[in-house]
KOLGU-234150 format. One line per 2 residues: their letters; for each residue x, y, z of N, C-alpha, C, O. Coordinates in Angstrom, 2 decimals, m for minus. Layout:
// KOLGU-234150
A> X,Y,Z,X,Y,Z,X,Y,Z,X,Y,Z; ... $
// end
This chain:
// KOLGU-234150
XX> m25.06,m15.83,5.40,m24.32,m15.19,6.49,m23.48,m14.05,5.91,m22.76,m14.26,4.94; m23.56,m12.85,6.48,m22.79,m11.74,5.93,m21.30,m11.96,6.11,m20.85,m12.60,7.06 $
XX> m20.54,m11.40,5.16,m19.09,m11.47,5.25,m18.60,m10.57,6.37,m19.19,m9.52,6.64; m17.53,m10.97,7.01,m16.94,m10.14,8.05,m15.48,m9.91,7.74,m14.83,m10.79,7.17 $
XX> m14.97,m8.75,8.10,m13.59,m8.41,7.85,m12.87,m8.22,9.18,m13.49,m7.80,10.16; m11.57,m8.53,9.23,m10.83,m8.33,10.46,m10.58,m6.86,10.73,m10.85,m6.00,9.88 $
XX> m10.08,m6.58,11.91,m9.69,m5.21,12.22,m8.62,m4.77,11.23,m7.64,m5.49,11.05; m8.78,m3.62,10.60,m7.81,m3.20,9.58,m6.40,m3.08,10.14,m6.18,m2.59,11.24 $
XX> m5.44,m3.55,9.35,m4.04,m3.38,9.69,m3.64,m1.93,9.44,m4.37,m1.17,8.81; m2.47,m1.58,9.96,m1.90,m0.28,9.60,m1.34,m0.40,8.19,m0.38,m1.14,7.96 $
XX> m1.93,0.31,7.26,m1.58,0.19,5.86,m0.79,1.42,5.41,m1.18,2.55,5.66; 0.33,1.16,4.74,1.16,2.23,4.17,1.33,1.92,2.69,1.90,0.90,2.31 $
XX> 0.82,2.82,1.86,0.86,2.61,0.41,1.96,3.47,m0.20,1.85,4.69,m0.23; 3.00,2.82,m0.68,4.09,3.49,m1.36,3.73,3.58,m2.84,3.51,2.56,m3.50 $
XX> 3.66,4.79,m3.36,3.29,4.93,m4.76,3.46,6.35,m5.24,3.96,7.22,m4.54; 3.04,6.54,m6.46,3.16,7.84,m7.14,1.76,8.31,m7.51,0.93,7.51,m7.93 $
XX> 1.51,9.58,m7.35,0.15,10.10,m7.50,m0.49,9.75,m8.84,m1.68,9.48,m8.90; 0.31,9.76,m9.93,m0.25,9.56,m11.26,m0.09,8.13,m11.76,m0.53,7.80,m12.86 $
XX> 0.54,7.28,m10.98,0.72,5.89,m11.37,m0.61,5.16,m11.45,m1.39,5.16,m10.49; m0.88,4.54,m12.61,m2.12,3.81,m12.76,m2.21,2.62,m11.83,m3.29,2.28,m11.35 $
XX> m1.07,1.97,m11.56,m1.08,0.81,m10.68,m1.37,1.21,m9.24,m2.09,0.51,m8.52; m0.81,2.34,m8.82,m1.11,2.85,m7.48,m2.57,3.30,m7.39,m3.23,3.08,m6.37 $
XX> m3.06,3.91,m8.43,m4.45,4.37,m8.51,m5.40,3.19,m8.29,m6.40,3.31,m7.58; m5.10,2.04,m8.91,m5.94,0.85,m8.73,m6.07,0.48,m7.25,m7.16,0.19,m6.75 $
XX> m4.94,0.50,m6.58,m4.95,0.08,m5.17,m5.71,1.08,m4.32,m6.46,0.69,m3.42; m5.53,2.37,m4.59,m6.28,3.38,m3.83,m7.78,3.16,m3.99,m8.53,3.27,m3.02 $
XX> m8.22,2.85,m5.20,m9.65,2.62,m5.42,m10.14,1.44,m4.57,m11.17,1.54,m3.90; m9.41,0.34,m4.60,m9.83,m0.83,m3.84,m9.85,m0.54,m2.35,m10.80,m0.92,m1.66 $
XX> m8.83,0.12,m1.85,m8.81,0.45,m0.42,m9.99,1.33,m0.05,m10.63,1.13,0.99; m10.28,2.30,m0.92,m11.41,3.19,m0.64,m12.74,2.46,m0.67,m13.60,2.69,0.18 $
XX> m12.92,1.58,m1.66,m14.18,0.84,m1.75,m14.38,m0.09,m0.55,m15.51,m0.38,m0.16; m13.27,m0.55,0.02,m13.35,m1.39,1.22,m13.53,m0.58,2.50,m13.74,m1.14,3.57 $
XX> m13.44,0.75,2.38,m13.57,1.58,3.57,m12.35,1.54,4.46,m12.45,1.78,5.66; m11.18,1.25,3.89,m9.96,1.15,4.65,m9.17,2.45,4.62,m9.16,3.15,3.60 $
XX> m8.54,2.78,5.71,m7.66,3.93,5.75,m6.23,3.51,5.47,m5.86,2.36,5.73; m5.43,4.42,4.94,m4.03,4.11,4.67,m3.21,5.39,4.72,m3.72,6.50,4.58 $
XX> m1.93,5.19,4.93,m0.97,6.29,4.89,m0.31,6.30,3.52,0.18,5.27,3.06; m0.30,7.45,2.88,0.37,7.58,1.59,1.85,7.87,1.80,2.21,8.78,2.53 $
XX> 2.69,7.08,1.15,4.14,7.29,1.18,4.57,7.58,m0.25,4.72,6.65,m1.05; 4.77,8.86,m0.60,5.08,9.20,m2.00,6.42,8.64,m2.45,7.41,8.66,m1.72 $
XX> 6.43,8.13,m3.68,7.65,7.68,m4.35,7.70,8.46,m5.66,6.96,8.16,m6.59; 8.57,9.46,m5.73,8.60,10.34,m6.89,9.32,9.66,m8.04,10.55,9.58,m8.05 $
XX> 8.57,9.17,m9.00,9.15,8.46,m10.13,10.00,9.37,m11.00,11.01,8.93,m11.56; 9.61,10.63,m11.12,10.36,11.55,m11.97,11.74,11.84,m11.40,12.68,12.13,m12.14 $
XX> 11.86,11.76,m10.09,13.16,11.97,m9.45,13.94,10.67,m9.25,15.05,10.69,m8.72; 13.37,9.55,m9.68,14.06,8.27,m9.58,14.06,7.66,m8.19,14.90,6.81,m7.90 $
XX> 13.13,8.08,m7.33,13.10,7.54,m5.97,12.88,6.03,m5.95,13.31,5.35,m5.02; 12.22,5.51,m6.97,11.94,4.06,m7.02,13.21,3.25,m7.24,13.23,2.04,m6.99 $
XX> 14.28,3.91,m7.70,15.54,3.20,m7.96,16.49,3.27,m6.77,17.55,2.64,m6.79; 16.13,4.01,m5.75,16.99,4.18,m4.60,17.11,2.91,m3.78,16.24,2.04,m3.81 $
XX> 18.21,2.82,m3.03,18.48,1.62,m2.25,17.39,1.36,m1.21,16.99,0.22,m1.00; 16.92,2.41,m0.57,15.91,2.23,0.48,14.62,1.64,m0.09,14.04,0.73,0.50 $
XX> 14.19,2.15,m1.24,12.95,1.63,m1.80,13.15,0.23,m2.37,12.25,m0.61,m2.27; 14.30,m0.04,m2.95,14.54,m1.38,m3.50,14.63,m2.45,m2.41,14.39,m3.63,m2.68 $
XX> 14.98,m2.05,m1.21,14.92,m3.02,m0.12,13.47,m3.43,0.14,13.19,m4.55,0.56; 12.57,m2.50,m0.11,11.14,m2.77,0.08,10.56,m3.50,m1.11,9.81,m4.46,m0.96 $
XX> 10.90,m3.04,m2.31,10.37,m3.59,m3.55,11.56,m3.78,m4.50,11.95,m2.83,m5.18; 12.12,m4.97,m4.58,13.36,m5.19,m5.32,13.29,m4.81,m6.80,14.32,m4.50,m7.40 $
XX> 12.10,m4.84,m7.40,11.99,m4.45,m8.80,12.12,m2.94,m8.99,12.39,m2.47,m10.10; 11.93,m2.18,m7.92,11.94,m0.74,m8.06,10.72,m0.22,m8.79,10.81,0.74,m9.57 $
XX> 9.58,m0.83,m8.55,8.32,m0.43,m9.17,7.32,m0.05,m8.09,7.41,m0.50,m6.95; 6.35,0.77,m8.47,5.25,1.10,m7.56,4.00,0.38,m8.07,3.85,0.11,m9.26 $
XX> 3.10,0.07,m7.11,3.12,0.38,m5.69,3.72,m0.75,m4.88,4.01,m1.83,m5.39; 3.90,m0.46,m3.59,4.18,m1.48,m2.59,3.29,m1.17,m1.40,3.13,0.00,m1.02 $
XX> 2.72,m2.18,m0.82,1.82,m1.99,0.31,2.42,m2.66,1.54,2.74,m3.85,1.52; 2.57,m1.89,2.61,2.99,m2.42,3.91,1.75,m2.60,4.77,0.90,m1.71,4.86 $
XX> 1.66,m3.75,5.41,0.52,m4.05,6.28,1.04,m4.73,7.54,1.24,m5.94,7.56; 1.25,m3.95,8.58,1.76,m4.48,9.85,3.00,m5.35,9.66,3.09,m6.45,10.20 $
XX> 3.96,m4.84,8.88,5.21,m5.56,8.68,5.25,m6.40,7.42,6.34,m6.68,6.90; 4.10,m6.80,6.90,4.04,m7.51,5.63,4.24,m6.51,4.49,3.68,m5.42,4.53 $
XX> 5.03,m6.88,3.50,5.22,m6.02,2.32,4.74,m6.80,1.10,5.19,m7.92,0.85; 3.83,m6.20,0.34,3.27,m6.83,m0.85,3.60,m5.95,m2.05,3.33,m4.75,m2.04 $
XX> 4.18,m6.55,m3.08,4.49,m5.85,m4.32,3.50,m6.30,m5.40,2.82,m7.31,m5.27; 3.46,m5.52,m6.47,2.64,m5.79,m7.65,1.14,m5.59,m7.34,0.57,m6.25,m6.47 $
XX> 0.54,m4.68,m8.08,m0.85,m4.32,m7.79,m1.83,m5.49,m7.89,m2.75,m5.55,m7.07; m1.71,m6.45,m8.84,m2.66,m7.57,m8.82,m2.59,m8.37,m7.53,m3.62,m8.77,m6.99 $
XX> m1.37,m8.60,m7.03,m1.23,m9.34,m5.77,m1.79,m8.53,m4.61,m2.43,m9.08,m3.71; m1.55,m7.22,m4.62,m2.07,m6.36,m3.56,m3.60,m6.39,m3.56,m4.22,m6.51,m2.51 $
XX> m4.19,m6.28,m4.74,m5.65,m6.24,m4.82,m6.26,m7.57,m4.39,m7.29,m7.59,m3.71; m5.65,m8.67,m4.77,m6.16,m9.97,m4.33,m6.02,m10.11,m2.81,m6.91,m10.65,m2.15 $
XX> m4.89,m9.64,m2.25,m4.71,m9.70,m0.79,m5.77,m8.86,m0.09,m6.34,m9.30,0.91; m6.04,m7.68,m0.60,m7.07,m6.83,m0.01,m8.42,m7.55,m0.03,m9.15,m7.56,0.96 $
XX> m8.74,m8.15,m1.18,m10.03,m8.84,m1.31,m10.14,m10.02,m0.35,m11.19,m10.23,0.26; m9.06,m10.78,m0.21,m9.10,m11.95,0.65,m9.06,m11.58,2.13,m9.67,m12.26,2.97 $
XX> m8.35,m10.51,2.46,m8.20,m10.12,3.86,m9.40,m9.33,4.36,m9.79,m9.46,5.52; m9.97,m8.53,3.49,m11.11,m7.67,3.86,m12.25,m7.96,2.87,m12.49,m7.16,1.96 $
XX> m12.94,m9.07,3.03,m13.90,m9.51,2.01,m15.20,m8.73,1.93,m16.00,m8.97,1.02; m15.43,m7.83,2.85,m16.70,m7.09,2.85,m16.44,m5.59,2.71,m15.73,m5.02,3.52 $
XX> m17.00,m4.95,1.70,m17.83,m5.49,0.62,m16.99,m6.19,m0.44,m15.85,m5.78,m0.68; m17.51,m7.22,m1.05,m16.72,m7.99,m2.02,m16.48,m7.22,m3.31,m17.34,m6.48,m3.78 $
XX> m15.30,m7.41,m3.88,m14.98,m6.83,m5.18,m14.86,m7.90,m6.26,m14.44,m7.64,m7.38; m15.24,m9.11,m5.90,m15.37,m10.20,m6.86,m16.77,m10.78,m6.73,m17.31,m10.86,m5.63 $
XX> m17.37,m11.19,m7.85,m18.72,m11.77,m7.80,m18.73,m13.10,m7.06,m17.69,m13.61,m6.66; m19.92,m13.65,m6.90,m20.08,m14.83,m6.04,m19.81,m16.15,m6.74,m19.49,m17.13,m6.07 $
XX> m19.92,m16.22,m8.08,m19.75,m17.50,m8.76,m18.38,m17.58,m9.43,m17.82,m16.55,m9.81; m17.83,m18.79,m9.58,m16.53,m18.93,m10.24,m16.51,m18.35,m11.65,m15.52,m17.74,m12.05 $
XX> m17.58,m18.55,m12.41,m17.61,m18.04,m13.78,m17.56,m16.52,m13.80,m16.84,m15.93,m14.61; m18.32,m15.89,m12.91,m18.32,m14.43,m12.89,m17.00,m13.88,m12.36,m16.52,m12.85,m12.83 $
XX> m16.41,m14.56,m11.38,m15.11,m14.12,m10.89,m14.06,m14.20,m12.00,m13.20,m13.33,m12.13; m14.13,m15.27,m12.78,m13.21,m15.41,m13.90,m13.38,m14.29,m14.92,m12.40,m13.79,m15.47 $
XX> m14.62,m13.90,m15.16,m14.88,m12.81,m16.11,m14.28,m11.50,m15.62,m13.68,m10.76,m16.40; m14.44,m11.21,m14.34,m13.87,m9.98,m13.77,m12.35,m10.02,m13.82,m11.71,m9.04,m14.17 $
XX> m11.79,m11.17,m13.47,m10.32,m11.29,m13.51,m9.79,m11.17,m14.93,m8.70,m10.65,m15.15; m10.56,m11.65,m15.90,m10.13,m11.52,m17.30,m10.08,m10.06,m17.72,m9.14,m9.64,m18.40 $
XX> m11.08,m9.28,m17.32,m11.06,m7.84,m17.61,m9.85,m7.18,m16.97,m9.15,m6.38,m17.60; m9.61,m7.52,m15.71,m8.48,m6.94,m15.00,m7.16,m7.31,m15.67,m6.28,m6.46,m15.82 $
XX> m7.03,m8.58,m16.07,m5.79,m9.02,m16.69,m5.58,m8.39,m18.06,m4.44,m8.14,m18.46; m6.65,m8.12,m18.78,m6.51,m7.47,m20.08,m5.81,m6.13,m19.94,m5.03,m5.72,m20.80 $
XX> m6.10,m5.44,m18.85,m5.44,m4.16,m18.58,m4.07,m4.37,m17.98,m3.08,m3.80,m18.45; m4.00,m5.18,m16.92,m2.75,m5.32,m16.18,m1.66,m6.00,m16.99,m0.48,m5.66,m16.85 $
XX> m2.02,m6.94,m17.84,m1.02,m7.73,m18.57,m0.79,m7.27,m20.00,0.33,m7.39,m20.51; m1.83,m6.74,m20.64,m1.73,m6.49,m22.08,m1.79,m5.03,m22.51,m1.38,m4.70,m23.62 $
XX> m2.28,m4.16,m21.65,m2.34,m2.74,m22.01,m1.30,m1.94,m21.24,m0.41,m1.33,m21.83; m1.41,m1.95,m19.95,m0.56,m1.09,m19.12,0.93,m1.30,m19.31,1.66,m0.31,m19.37 $
XX> 1.44,m2.54,m19.42,2.89,m2.70,m19.52,3.51,m2.04,m20.75,4.71,m1.75,m20.76; 2.71,m1.79,m21.77,3.25,m1.23,m23.01,3.32,0.29,m23.01,3.83,0.88,m23.96 $
XX> 2.81,0.92,m21.97,2.90,2.39,m21.96,3.45,2.91,m20.63,3.06,3.98,m20.17; 4.35,2.15,m20.03,4.93,2.66,m18.79,6.27,3.34,m19.07,6.83,3.16,m20.16 $
XX> 6.81,4.10,m18.14,8.02,4.88,m18.39,9.23,4.05,m18.81,10.06,4.53,m19.59; 9.35,2.83,m18.33,10.49,1.99,m18.72,10.47,1.68,m20.21,11.51,1.68,m20.86 $
XX> 9.27,1.43,m20.74,9.15,1.16,m22.17,9.49,2.41,m22.97,10.21,2.34,m23.97; 8.98,3.54,m22.53,9.28,4.79,m23.24,10.77,5.09,m23.24,11.33,5.54,m24.25 $
XX> 11.43,4.84,m22.10,12.86,5.10,m22.02,13.63,4.22,m23.00,14.59,4.66,m23.63; 13.19,2.97,m23.12,13.87,2.05,m24.04,13.61,2.46,m25.49,14.52,2.39,m26.32 $
XX> 12.41,2.87,m25.80,12.10,3.33,m27.15,12.96,4.54,m27.52,13.45,4.66,m28.65; 13.13,5.43,m26.56,13.96,6.62,m26.80,15.42,6.23,m26.97,16.10,6.74,m27.86 $
XX> 15.89,5.33,m26.10,17.30,4.96,m26.13,17.67,4.15,m27.37,18.68,4.43,m28.01; 16.86,3.16,m27.70,17.22,2.24,m28.78,16.71,2.63,m30.15,17.25,2.21,m31.17 $
XX> 15.65,3.45,m30.17,15.02,3.76,m31.46,14.87,5.26,m31.68,14.19,5.68,m32.62; 15.49,6.06,m30.83,15.46,7.52,m30.96,14.03,8.04,m31.05,13.75,8.99,m31.78 $
XX> 13.13,7.42,m30.30,11.73,7.83,m30.35,11.55,9.21,m29.70,12.05,9.45,m28.60; 10.86,10.08,m30.39,10.52,11.40,m29.85,9.26,11.28,m29.00,8.56,10.27,m29.07 $
XX> 8.96,12.31,m28.19,7.75,12.25,m27.37,6.49,11.95,m28.18,5.62,11.21,m27.72; 6.39,12.52,m29.38,5.21,12.24,m30.22,5.15,10.77,m30.61,4.07,10.19,m30.73 $
XX> 6.32,10.17,m30.80,6.36,8.75,m31.17,5.89,7.87,m30.01,5.11,6.94,m30.21; 6.37,8.17,m28.81,5.98,7.34,m27.66,4.50,7.52,m27.35,3.83,6.58,m26.94 $
XX> 3.99,8.74,m27.54,2.56,8.95,m27.33,1.74,8.16,m28.33,0.72,7.58,m27.97; 2.18,8.14,m29.61,1.47,7.37,m30.63,1.54,5.88,m30.33,0.57,5.15,m30.54 $
XX> 2.69,5.43,m29.84,2.86,4.02,m29.43,1.85,3.68,m28.34,1.12,2.69,m28.44; 1.80,4.50,m27.30,0.89,4.25,m26.19,m0.56,4.24,m26.68,m1.33,3.36,m26.32 $
XX> m0.91,5.23,m27.48,m2.28,5.34,m27.95,m2.70,4.11,m28.75,m3.83,3.65,m28.64; m1.78,3.59,m29.56,m2.10,2.40,m30.37,m2.46,1.22,m29.49,m3.49,0.58,m29.70 $
XX> m1.61,0.91,m28.50,m1.84,m0.27,m27.69,m3.01,m0.09,m26.73,m3.72,m1.05,m26.43; m3.21,1.12,m26.26,m4.38,1.38,m25.41,m5.66,1.16,m26.21,m6.58,0.49,m25.75 $
XX> m5.70,1.73,m27.42,m6.91,1.61,m28.24,m7.20,0.16,m28.59,m8.35,m0.27,m28.57; m6.15,m0.60,m28.90,m6.36,m2.01,m29.25,m6.94,m2.78,m28.06,m7.85,m3.59,m28.23 $
XX> m6.41,m2.52,m26.88,m6.92,m3.20,m25.70,m8.32,m2.78,m25.33,m9.14,m3.61,m24.94; m8.59,m1.49,m25.44,m9.93,m1.00,m25.09,m10.99,m1.54,m26.03,m12.14,m1.74,m25.62 $
XX> m10.63,m1.78,m27.27,m11.61,m2.33,m28.22,m12.10,m3.70,m27.75,m13.29,m4.01,m27.85; m11.19,m4.51,m27.25,m11.59,m5.82,m26.72,m12.38,m5.68,m25.43,m13.38,m6.38,m25.22 $
XX> m11.94,m4.77,m24.56,m12.66,m4.56,m23.31,m14.07,m4.05,m23.54,m14.99,m4.39,m22.79; m14.26,m3.24,m24.56,m15.60,m2.75,m24.87,m16.55,m3.92,m25.10,m17.70,m3.88,m24.67 $
XX> m16.07,m4.95,m25.77,m16.91,m6.12,m26.01,m17.20,m6.89,m24.72,m18.30,m7.39,m24.53; m16.19,m6.98,m23.85,m16.40,m7.68,m22.59,m17.41,m6.96,m21.70,m18.26,m7.58,m21.08 $
XX> m17.30,m5.65,m21.65,m18.25,m4.89,m20.84,m19.65,m4.96,m21.44,m20.63,m5.02,m20.71; m19.74,m4.96,m22.77,m21.05,m5.12,m23.41,m21.67,m6.46,m23.04,m22.89,m6.59,m22.95 $
XX> m20.82,m7.46,m22.84,m21.30,m8.81,m22.51,m21.69,m8.93,m21.04,m22.66,m9.61,m20.70; m20.93,m8.27,m20.17,m21.10,m8.49,m18.74,m21.54,m7.26,m17.95,m21.94,m7.37,m16.80 $
XX> m21.46,m6.10,m18.56,m21.66,m4.88,m17.79,m23.11,m4.58,m17.48,m24.03,m5.12,m18.10; m23.28,m3.71,m16.50,m24.57,m3.11,m16.20,m24.30,m1.63,m16.18,m24.00,m1.03,m17.21 $
XX> m24.41,m1.03,m15.00,m24.02,0.36,m14.88,m22.52,0.53,m14.73,m21.97,1.60,m15.00; m21.84,m0.56,m14.30,m20.39,m0.53,m14.10,m19.74,m1.54,m15.04,m20.40,m2.06,m15.95 $
XX> m18.47,m1.82,m14.84,m17.76,m2.69,m15.77,m18.35,m4.10,m15.78,m18.43,m4.74,m16.83; m18.75,m4.58,m14.59,m19.39,m5.89,m14.49,m20.59,m5.74,m13.58,m20.45,m5.63,m12.37 $
XX> m21.76,m5.73,m14.17,m22.97,m5.57,m13.38,m23.09,m4.17,m12.80,m22.58,m3.20,m13.37; m23.75,m4.08,m11.68,m24.06,m2.78,m11.09,m23.38,m2.53,m9.75,m23.66,m1.54,m9.09 $
XX> m22.49,m3.44,m9.34,m21.74,m3.25,m8.11,m20.26,m3.15,m8.45,m19.80,m3.82,m9.38; m19.51,m2.34,m7.73,m18.08,m2.22,m8.03,m17.36,m3.56,m7.88,m17.62,m4.32,m6.95 $
XX> m16.45,m3.81,m8.80,m15.62,m5.01,m8.76,m14.18,m4.62,m9.05,m13.87,m3.46,m9.30; m13.30,m5.61,m9.01,m11.91,m5.36,m9.37,m11.78,m4.84,m10.79,m10.82,m4.14,m11.11 $
XX> m12.73,m5.18,m11.65,m12.68,m4.67,m13.02,m12.72,m3.15,m13.04,m12.03,m2.52,m13.84; m13.51,m2.55,m12.16,m13.58,m1.08,m12.09,m12.28,m0.51,m11.54,m11.85,0.56,m11.96 $
XX> m11.65,m1.22,m10.60,m10.38,m0.76,m10.04,m9.32,m0.62,m11.13,m8.46,0.25,m11.05; m9.39,m1.47,m12.14,m8.45,m1.41,m13.25,m8.92,m0.45,m14.34,m8.12,0.29,m14.92 $
XX> m10.22,m0.46,m14.62,m10.73,0.32,m15.75,m10.60,1.82,m15.52,m10.16,2.54,m16.42; m10.97,2.30,m14.36,m10.96,3.75,m14.12,m9.57,4.34,m14.35,m9.47,5.35,m15.06 $
XX> m8.49,3.77,m13.80,m7.17,4.34,m14.08,m6.77,4.22,m15.56,m6.07,5.09,m16.08; m7.21,3.15,m16.23,m6.83,3.01,m17.63,m7.51,4.05,m18.50,m6.90,4.55,m19.45 $
XX> m8.74,4.39,m18.20,m9.41,5.47,m18.94,m8.74,6.81,m18.64,m8.58,7.63,m19.54; m8.34,7.02,m17.40,m7.58,8.24,m17.05,m6.30,8.32,m17.89,m5.98,9.38,m18.41 $
XX> m5.59,7.21,m18.00,m4.36,7.19,m18.78,m4.64,7.38,m20.27,m3.89,8.07,m20.96; m5.70,6.78,m20.76,m6.07,6.97,m22.16,m6.29,8.45,m22.47,m5.87,8.93,m23.52 $
XX> m6.93,9.15,m21.57,m7.12,10.59,m21.78,m5.79,11.34,m21.77,m5.61,12.28,m22.54; m4.87,10.92,m20.91,m3.55,11.55,m20.87,m2.85,11.42,m22.22,m2.14,12.34,m22.64 $
XX> m3.04,10.31,m22.90,m2.38,10.08,m24.18,m3.28,10.44,m25.37,m3.00,10.07,m26.51; m4.35,11.16,m25.08,m5.22,11.71,m26.14,m5.81,10.62,m27.04,m5.94,10.80,m28.25 $
XX> m6.16,9.50,m26.43,m6.81,8.43,m27.17,m8.26,8.82,m27.44,m8.95,9.30,m26.55; m8.71,8.62,m28.65,m10.10,8.87,m29.00,m10.96,7.78,m28.35,m10.87,6.61,m28.73 $
XX> m11.77,8.16,m27.39,m12.57,7.20,m26.66,m13.99,7.03,m27.22,m14.78,6.26,m26.68; m14.30,7.74,m28.29,m15.66,7.65,m28.83,m16.05,6.24,m29.28,m17.24,5.93,m29.26 $
XX> m15.10,5.38,m29.70,m15.52,4.03,m30.07,m15.85,3.12,m28.88,m16.25,1.97,m29.07; m15.68,3.63,m27.65,m15.83,2.78,m26.48,m16.85,3.38,m25.50,m16.51,3.67,m24.35 $
XX> m18.08,3.56,m25.94,m19.05,4.25,m25.09,m19.37,3.50,m23.80,m19.62,4.13,m22.77; m19.37,2.18,m23.84,m19.68,1.42,m22.62,m18.56,1.56,m21.60,m18.82,1.68,m20.40 $
XX> m17.32,1.55,m22.06,m16.20,1.74,m21.14,m16.24,3.12,m20.52,m16.04,3.27,m19.31; m16.48,4.12,m21.33,m16.52,5.50,m20.83,m17.64,5.66,m19.81,m17.45,6.28,m18.77 $
XX> m18.81,5.09,m20.11,m19.94,5.21,m19.20,m19.66,4.47,m17.89,m19.97,4.98,m16.81; m19.08,3.27,m17.98,m18.78,2.50,m16.78,m17.74,3.21,m15.91,m17.88,3.26,m14.69 $
XX> m16.71,3.76,m16.54,m15.68,4.48,m15.78,m16.24,5.73,m15.14,m15.89,6.07,m14.01; m17.12,6.43,m15.85,m17.73,7.63,m15.29,m18.62,7.29,m14.10,m18.62,7.99,m13.09 $
XX> m19.38,6.20,m14.22,m20.26,5.80,m13.12,m19.44,5.39,m11.90,m19.78,5.74,m10.77; m18.36,4.65,m12.12,m17.50,4.27,m10.99,m16.82,5.50,m10.41,m16.71,5.64,m9.19 $
XX> m16.36,6.39,m11.28,m15.66,7.58,m10.82,m16.52,8.51,m9.99,m16.00,9.32,m9.23; m17.84,8.40,m10.13,m18.75,9.23,m9.34,m18.94,8.71,m7.93,m19.45,9.44,m7.07 $
XX> m18.53,7.48,m7.66,m18.63,6.95,m6.30,m17.63,7.68,m5.41,m16.49,7.88,m5.82; m18.03,8.10,m4.22,m17.13,8.90,m3.38,m15.77,8.26,m3.14,m14.75,8.95,m3.18 $
XX> m15.74,6.96,m2.90,m14.46,6.29,m2.63,m13.55,6.32,m3.84,m12.33,6.44,m3.71; m14.14,6.21,m5.02,m13.35,6.23,m6.25,m12.91,7.66,m6.58,m11.78,7.88,m7.01 $
XX> m13.79,8.60,m6.37,m13.42,10.00,m6.61,m12.26,10.42,m5.72,m11.38,11.16,m6.15; m12.26,9.94,m4.47,m11.18,10.30,m3.54,m9.84,9.71,m3.96,m8.80,10.19,m3.52 $
XX> m9.86,8.66,m4.79,m8.63,8.02,m5.25,m8.04,8.67,m6.48,m6.95,8.29,m6.92; m8.73,9.66,m7.05,m8.26,10.30,m8.28,m6.86,10.89,m8.08,m6.57,11.42,m7.01 $
XX> m5.99,10.79,m9.08,m4.64,11.33,m8.92,m4.57,12.77,m8.46,m3.73,13.12,m7.63; m5.44,13.62,m8.97,m5.39,15.04,m8.60,m5.71,15.27,m7.13,m5.38,16.33,m6.59 $
XX> m6.34,14.30,m6.47,m6.72,14.45,m5.07,m5.64,13.95,m4.10,m5.84,13.96,m2.89; m4.49,13.51,m4.65,m3.47,12.91,m3.79,m2.53,13.95,m3.20,m2.29,14.98,m3.82 $
XX> m1.98,13.68,m2.02,m1.15,14.69,m1.35,0.14,15.01,m2.08,0.70,16.09,m1.90; 0.62,14.08,m2.92,1.87,14.36,m3.66,1.62,14.89,m5.06,2.57,15.09,m5.82 $
XX> 0.34,15.14,m5.43,0.04,15.70,m6.74,0.45,17.17,m6.78,0.26,17.89,m5.80; 1.01,17.62,m7.90,1.33,19.04,m8.02,0.08,19.88,m8.03,m0.99,19.38,m8.38 $
XX> 0.16,21.15,m7.67,m1.05,21.99,m7.56,m1.86,22.08,m8.84,m3.08,22.23,m8.79; m1.21,21.98,m9.99,m1.94,22.14,m11.26,m2.45,20.83,m11.82,m2.96,20.79,m12.94 $
X> m2.33,19.74,m11.06,m2.74,18.42,m11.59,m4.25,18.36,m11.79,m4.77,17.34,m12.23 $
// end
C-alpha cells in the first residue's frame, strides 16, 4: 500500500542562509515537496540571541520550525518530525537495519563533526585561547577531515549513487551541507571520492539544488 501524507501544515522555517543545520531542513522539505516560508535569523547580527527568538527557541540556535502553532527545535528532531508527518516519499529505508545505518551517518555529522566548527566554538577558542582566524579554520578542517574519513567508509559500505543506495535519504540531507561547509574551510576532499560523488549527485536533484545557501532569499548577492 503506498504511503500517504496529510495536508501540509503552514510551515515557517527560522534559520540562516549559510547555516548547515538550516540547510539540512531545507533539503528535507524540498525532497518531500513541501512549501515553507523562510524567516531569516541573521546570526552575524546576533538575532538568535534576541528575546523574541529565544521565546521561540530557548537555546538561541537555528533552525526552528513552526508548523501550525507547533514549534520544533534542533534539526535532527525537525527532520524526524518531517519524516513521520509526511512519510511520502520516505527519507528512511524500509528495514530497521538500513534505517539504523542511515541514522548512524546522520549522527556522525550532527553529533561529531558539526558541533566542533560552529560559531560558538570559534568564539570560545578566540576568547580563551586567543585563536586567530587561521587557527579556527585549521581546527575546523581537522575535525571535518577526521569525520569525513569515517563517513567515506560508511558510504563505501552502503552507498550507491547517493550516500545510502540510489534514493535520497536523511543521510544526504546531512552530507550535502557538510561537504558545502568542508569547502568553506578549504578541506582537501580528494581522500573522500565517494562522499564527493554522493554529495554531487544529491546536489543535482532539483529539490536539493533549490536548498543551496546561495539560492536563499537572505543570502547576500555575492554568495
